[in-house]
C-alpha positions as CSV (number, residue, x, y, z in Angstrom):
1,M,9.7,9.6,5.6
2,L,10.1,6.2,3.8
3,L,7.7,4.3,1.7
4,Q,8.5,0.7,0.7
5,L,6.3,-1.5,-1.5
6,S,6.7,-5.1,-2.5
7,S,4.2,-7.6,-4.0
8,H,3.7,-11.2,-4.7
9,V,1.4,-12.7,-7.3
10,R,-0.2,-16.0,-6.4
11,E,-0.3,-18.5,-9.3
12,S,-2.0,-21.3,-7.5
13,G,-3.4,-22.3,-4.1
14,S,-5.2,-20.1,-1.6
15,Q,-4.2,-16.6,-0.6
16,V,-2.9,-15.9,3.0
17,S,-5.2,-13.4,4.6
18,A,-4.1,-9.9,5.3
19,A,-4.6,-10.5,9.1
20,D,-2.2,-13.5,9.1
21,R,0.6,-11.6,7.5
22,P,1.4,-9.1,10.3
23,R,1.3,-12.0,12.8
24,E,4.3,-13.5,11.0
25,R,6.2,-10.2,11.1
26,I,5.4,-9.7,14.8
27,A,6.5,-13.2,15.6
28,A,9.9,-12.5,14.1
29,L,10.4,-9.4,16.2
30,P,7.9,-9.5,19.0
31,S,8.8,-6.4,21.0
32,G,6.9,-3.2,20.7
33,W,4.2,-4.1,18.2
34,A,0.6,-3.1,18.2
35,A,-2.3,-3.9,16.0
36,S,-3.7,-0.9,14.2
37,S,-7.1,-0.1,12.8
38,V,-5.5,2.1,10.1
39,R,-6.8,1.2,6.6
40,L,-4.4,2.8,4.1
41,H,-6.4,1.7,1.0
42,V,-9.7,3.4,0.4
43,D,-11.5,0.4,-1.0
44,A,-13.3,-1.2,2.0
45,H,-13.7,-4.4,0.1
46,I,-10.0,-5.1,0.0
47,D,-8.6,-7.4,2.6
48,Q,-6.0,-5.4,4.5
49,A,-4.4,-5.3,7.9
50,T,-1.9,-3.0,9.6
51,A,0.5,-3.4,12.6
52,E,2.8,-0.6,13.9
53,R,5.8,-0.2,16.1
54,I,8.1,2.5,17.4
55,D,11.8,1.7,16.7
56,E,14.8,2.5,19.0
57,K,15.1,5.9,17.3
58,G,11.5,6.9,18.0
59,L,10.4,6.5,14.4
60,L,6.9,5.1,13.7
61,W,6.7,2.1,11.3
62,L,3.4,1.2,9.7
63,H,3.4,-2.3,8.2
64,T,0.3,-2.9,6.0
65,Y,-0.7,-5.9,3.9
66,I,-3.3,-5.3,1.1
67,V,-4.5,-8.6,-0.3
68,W,-6.5,-9.4,-3.5
69,P,-7.2,-13.0,-4.4
70,K,-4.2,-13.2,-6.7
71,L,-2.0,-10.4,-5.4
72,A,-0.6,-9.4,-2.0
73,V,1.1,-6.0,-1.5
74,Y,3.3,-5.2,1.5
75,V,3.5,-1.6,2.4
76,A,6.0,-0.1,4.9
77,I,5.8,3.5,5.9
78,S,8.2,4.9,8.4
79,G,9.2,8.3,9.8
80,P,8.5,10.8,12.5
81,R,5.1,9.9,14.2
82,E,3.5,13.2,13.3
83,A,4.4,12.8,9.6
84,V,3.4,9.2,9.3
85,E,0.1,9.7,11.1
86,D,-0.9,12.6,8.8
87,P,-3.7,11.0,6.8
88,D,-2.8,13.2,3.8
89,N,1.0,12.6,3.6
90,W,2.5,11.7,0.3
91,A,3.1,8.0,1.2
92,I,-0.5,7.3,2.2
93,R,-1.8,9.2,-0.9
94,A,0.5,6.9,-3.0
95,V,-1.0,3.7,-1.3
96,R,-4.5,5.0,-1.8
97,S,-3.8,5.3,-5.5
98,L,-3.0,1.5,-5.9
99,S,-5.4,-0.3,-8.1
100,L,-5.6,-3.8,-9.5
101,N,-5.4,-4.0,-13.3
102,S,-6.5,-7.3,-14.8
103,H,-4.7,-6.8,-18.1
């Protein structure tokens, strides 16, 4: 299983919503995507959206965007479907532990 994280700090202007971010990814590679109701982060107040797809090797890819007013985090988790869909796998536990520190 793979976990990839990347982030972007917004210095000015308005933040792009989490729901808009997967649309851009899907537009770039439109085949095989599905919207997902998966919420990887436990804080219900955080703006987040997930899309998923199965690649040509049969691996499940979850693409999640977690967005605070000044920070956006992109999360990709991929691997065998049963491992990725396990709500207690190590990658999902890592994403749940993300927190915004204002220091």
